[in-house]
C-alpha positions as CSV (number, residue, x, y, z in Angstrom):
1,L,-12.3,17.2,-13.5
2,Q,-11.6,14.6,-10.5
3,T,-7.8,15.1,-11.1
4,R,-8.1,18.8,-11.2
5,M,-10.4,19.1,-8.2
6,Q,-8.1,16.7,-6.1
7,S,-5.3,19.3,-6.6
8,L,-4.2,20.2,-2.8
9,Q,-3.0,23.8,-3.8
10,P,-4.1,24.8,-7.1
11,D,-3.3,27.4,-9.5
12,P,-5.7,30.4,-8.7
13,K,-6.9,30.1,-12.4
14,A,-8.0,26.4,-11.7
15,Q,-9.6,26.8,-8.4
16,Y,-13.2,25.3,-8.7
17,R,-16.3,25.4,-6.2
18,G,-18.2,22.7,-8.2
19,V,-18.1,19.9,-11.0
20,Y,-20.3,22.3,-13.2
21,E,-18.1,25.3,-12.6
22,A,-14.9,23.1,-13.3
23,L,-16.2,22.1,-16.6
24,R,-17.5,25.7,-17.7
25,K,-14.2,27.1,-16.7
26,M,-12.0,24.4,-18.5
27,V,-14.0,24.6,-21.6
28,L,-14.0,28.5,-21.7
29,T,-10.5,29.0,-21.0
30,E,-8.7,26.0,-22.5
31,G,-10.9,24.6,-25.3
32,L,-13.8,22.4,-25.9
33,W,-11.6,19.3,-26.1
34,R,-9.3,20.1,-22.6
35,P,-11.8,17.6,-20.6
36,L,-11.0,14.7,-22.9
37,R,-7.1,15.2,-22.5
38,G,-5.7,11.7,-21.6
39,I,-8.4,9.5,-23.3
40,D,-5.7,7.7,-25.6
41,V,-3.7,6.5,-22.9
42,T,-6.7,5.4,-21.0
43,M,-7.9,3.6,-23.7
44,L,-4.8,1.9,-24.6
45,G,-4.5,0.4,-21.1
46,A,-8.1,-0.1,-20.5
47,G,-8.4,-3.0,-23.0
48,P,-5.9,-5.4,-21.5
49,A,-6.5,-4.4,-18.2
50,H,-10.1,-5.0,-18.3
51,A,-9.7,-8.4,-20.2
52,L,-7.3,-9.6,-17.5
53,Y,-9.6,-8.4,-14.7
54,F,-13.1,-10.0,-15.6
55,A,-11.4,-13.3,-16.6
56,C,-9.7,-13.4,-13.3
57,Y,-12.8,-12.4,-11.5
58,E,-15.0,-14.9,-13.2
59,K,-12.6,-17.8,-12.8
60,M,-11.8,-17.0,-9.0
61,K,-15.5,-16.4,-8.0
62,K,-16.7,-19.8,-9.5
63,S,-14.0,-21.8,-8.1
64,L,-14.0,-19.9,-4.5
65,S,-18.1,-19.9,-4.3
66,D,-18.0,-23.9,-5.2
67,V,-15.8,-24.3,-2.0
68,L,-17.4,-21.7,0.4
69,Q,-21.0,-22.0,-0.5
70,P,-21.7,-25.0,-2.9
71,G,-24.4,-24.3,-5.4
72,G,-24.8,-20.8,-4.0
73,N,-23.8,-17.2,-4.4
74,S,-21.0,-16.4,-1.6
75,H,-20.5,-12.8,-0.8
76,L,-17.1,-13.5,0.4
77,A,-16.1,-15.1,-2.6
78,N,-17.1,-12.1,-4.7
79,G,-15.0,-9.9,-2.7
80,I,-12.1,-12.0,-2.8
81,A,-12.2,-12.6,-6.4
82,G,-12.6,-8.8,-7.4
83,S,-9.6,-8.1,-5.0
84,V,-7.2,-10.4,-6.6
85,A,-8.6,-9.6,-10.2
86,T,-7.3,-6.0,-9.0
87,L,-3.7,-6.8,-8.8
88,L,-3.5,-7.8,-12.7
89,H,-5.5,-5.0,-13.7
90,D,-3.8,-2.1,-11.8
91,A,-0.4,-3.6,-12.7
92,V,-1.2,-2.8,-16.7
93,M,-3.4,0.5,-15.8
94,N,-1.1,2.2,-13.1
95,P,1.4,3.5,-15.8
96,A,-1.5,4.6,-17.9
97,E,-3.0,6.5,-15.0
98,V,0.3,8.3,-14.1
99,V,0.6,9.5,-18.0
100,K,-3.2,10.5,-18.2
101,Q,-3.1,12.4,-14.7
102,R,0.0,14.2,-15.6
103,L,-1.6,15.3,-19.0
104,Q,-4.7,16.4,-17.2
105,M,-3.0,18.8,-14.7
106,F,-3.7,22.7,-15.0
107,N,-0.7,24.2,-17.2
108,S,0.8,20.5,-17.6
109,P,4.1,21.0,-19.4
110,Y,3.5,17.7,-21.3
111,T,1.9,17.9,-24.8
112,S,1.5,14.4,-25.8
113,V,1.4,10.8,-24.4
114,L,4.6,9.7,-25.8
115,G,6.5,13.2,-24.7
116,C,5.2,12.5,-21.1
117,V,6.5,8.9,-21.1
118,R,9.9,9.9,-22.3
119,A,10.2,12.8,-20.2
120,V,8.8,11.3,-16.9
121,H,11.3,8.3,-17.7
122,R,14.3,10.3,-18.4
123,T,13.8,12.5,-15.2
124,E,12.3,10.4,-12.6
125,G,13.2,6.6,-13.8
126,L,10.9,3.8,-14.6
127,G,9.8,3.4,-10.9
128,A,7.7,6.8,-11.5
129,F,5.1,4.9,-13.0
130,Y,4.4,2.4,-10.3
131,R,5.2,5.1,-7.4
132,S,1.6,5.1,-6.6
133,Y,0.9,1.1,-7.2
134,T,0.9,0.2,-3.4
135,T,-1.6,3.3,-3.1
136,Q,-3.5,2.3,-5.9
137,L,-3.6,-1.4,-4.6
138,T,-4.6,-0.1,-1.3
139,M,-7.6,1.9,-2.7
140,N,-8.6,-0.6,-5.3
141,V,-8.7,-3.8,-3.3
142,P,-11.3,-2.4,-0.9
143,F,-12.9,-0.5,-3.8
144,Q,-13.3,-3.8,-5.8
145,A,-14.2,-5.8,-2.8
146,I,-17.3,-3.3,-1.9
147,H,-17.9,-2.8,-5.8
148,F,-18.4,-6.8,-6.4
149,I,-20.0,-7.1,-3.1
150,T,-22.6,-4.4,-3.5
151,Y,-23.2,-5.1,-7.4
152,E,-24.1,-9.0,-6.6
153,L,-26.2,-7.9,-3.9
154,M,-28.3,-5.8,-5.9
155,Q,-28.4,-8.4,-8.6
156,E,-29.8,-10.7,-5.8
157,H,-32.9,-8.1,-5.3
158,L,-33.3,-6.9,-8.8
159,N,-32.5,-10.0,-11.0
160,P,-32.7,-13.1,-8.6
161,H,-32.7,-15.5,-11.4
162,R,-29.5,-13.7,-13.1
163,Q,-31.1,-13.6,-16.4
164,Y,-29.7,-10.9,-18.8
165,Q,-31.5,-7.8,-17.8
166,P,-29.8,-4.2,-19.1
167,Q,-31.8,-2.2,-16.7
168,S,-30.8,-4.2,-13.6
169,H,-27.2,-4.4,-14.9
170,I,-27.0,-0.7,-15.3
171,V,-28.4,0.1,-12.0
172,A,-26.7,-2.4,-9.8
173,G,-23.7,-1.2,-11.6
174,A,-24.2,2.5,-11.0
175,V,-25.2,1.8,-7.2
176,A,-21.9,-0.2,-6.7
177,G,-19.7,2.2,-8.4
178,A,-21.3,5.2,-6.3
179,V,-20.7,3.6,-2.9
180,A,-17.4,2.2,-3.6
181,A,-16.1,5.3,-5.0
182,A,-17.3,7.5,-2.0
183,A,-15.5,5.1,0.6
184,T,-12.4,5.2,-1.2
185,T,-12.0,9.0,-1.9
186,P,-9.3,9.6,0.9
187,L,-7.0,7.1,-0.9
188,D,-7.7,8.2,-4.5
189,V,-6.8,11.8,-3.3
190,C,-3.4,10.2,-2.1
191,K,-3.1,8.3,-5.3
192,T,-3.4,11.5,-7.5
193,L,-0.7,13.4,-5.5
194,L,1.8,10.7,-5.8
195,N,1.1,10.0,-9.4
196,T,1.0,13.9,-10.4
197,Q,3.6,15.0,-7.7
198,E,1.9,18.3,-7.6
199,N,5.1,20.9,-7.5
200,T,3.1,23.7,-5.4
201,A,2.1,21.5,-2.7
202,L,5.2,19.9,-2.3
203,S,7.4,23.3,-2.4
204,S,4.8,24.8,0.3
205,L,6.0,22.0,2.8
206,K,9.8,22.5,1.4
207,I,9.7,18.6,0.2
208,R,12.7,18.0,-2.1
209,G,12.8,15.5,-4.8
210,H,9.9,13.3,-5.3
211,L,7.2,12.3,-2.9
212,S,6.9,8.5,-2.5
213,G,4.8,6.1,-0.2
214,M,1.5,6.0,0.9
215,A,2.3,7.2,4.4
216,N,4.0,10.0,2.8
217,A,1.2,11.0,0.7
218,F,-1.4,10.9,3.7
219,S,1.0,12.9,5.9
220,T,1.1,15.6,3.1
221,V,-2.6,15.5,2.2
222,Y,-3.2,16.1,6.2
223,Q,-0.8,18.8,6.4
224,L,-2.2,20.9,3.8
225,G,-6.1,20.0,3.7
226,G,-6.6,18.4,6.9
227,L,-9.7,15.7,7.2
228,P,-11.5,17.8,4.5
229,G,-8.4,17.4,2.2
230,F,-9.0,13.5,1.8
231,F,-12.3,14.2,0.3
232,K,-11.6,16.6,-2.2
233,G,-13.2,15.9,-5.5
234,V,-15.5,13.1,-4.0
235,Q,-18.4,14.7,-6.1
236,A,-16.6,14.4,-9.1
237,R,-15.6,10.9,-8.4
238,V,-18.6,9.8,-7.8
239,I,-20.3,11.3,-10.8
240,Y,-17.6,9.6,-12.8
241,Q,-17.7,6.0,-11.2
242,M,-21.5,5.9,-11.6
243,P,-21.8,5.8,-15.4
244,S,-18.3,4.1,-15.6
245,T,-19.3,1.1,-13.8
246,A,-22.9,1.0,-15.0
247,I,-21.3,0.9,-18.7
248,A,-18.8,-1.5,-18.0
249,W,-21.1,-4.1,-16.1
250,S,-24.0,-3.8,-19.0
251,V,-21.4,-4.2,-21.7
252,Y,-19.6,-7.3,-19.8
253,E,-22.8,-9.0,-19.1
254,F,-24.2,-8.3,-22.7
255,F,-20.9,-10.1,-24.3
256,K,-21.3,-12.7,-21.6
257,Y,-24.8,-13.5,-22.3
258,F,-24.4,-13.4,-26.2
259,L,-21.1,-15.5,-26.2
260,T,-22.6,-18.0,-24.1
261,K,-25.6,-18.2,-26.2
262,R,-23.8,-18.9,-29.3
263,A,-21.7,-21.4,-27.6
264,L,-24.8,-23.0,-26.5
265,E,-26.5,-22.8,-30.1
266,K,-23.1,-24.6,-31.5
267,K,-23.4,-27.6,-29.2
268,T,-27.4,-28.1,-29.9
């Protein structure tokens, strides 16, 4: 839904006024499973990407907190650790995002993940899978900084003793995801344009070849949609990020608690 609603010049059959209408029209005209298109490539990339992401975050958070605020919780350390972890996460997820979003576009010419990978590689080269990498980082570094700082701040109020409390992890994760998602929507619109290379939008501005670079993406979005164009799909993005980050944090905190508890039991 987010990919479709961020389209700058959508097909008349894919113009939506809201999230519910978009979901309803997609299911009625394209089938029940269409909203789940791209789930396989997302799952393929998410495992290794999140493993690198959380491992790097925990290590850097502890090391930086010991330096910046010994014995305490440093918000600056949380923000820096989240930003650095993003570099590793996005290096894995960016190619998966390109394939996922091309599969999700209305009337996508691609029928499978492998077919999409082969076609993009053959026609646009290997660089196509990292065309939006700098934009993705420019978006995700502030996103993750806001995300981690908000999560840790919420935990200080909801769970000051930092015990395993599923409710606090879910609430803090959802709020952190919503705040970070809303703040970085303009960059996400630009990333979607770079990933999908939306033909109708590029043709209307007589852009030949492929659009590359964050500056070009910003200019194109502004020419076609003005300032409101940078917030296309913001509702879908926030609705998507809230459960996404809530689930990610609650699952992560559970395994962190479970594995730490087992390690302590083995020692005793």
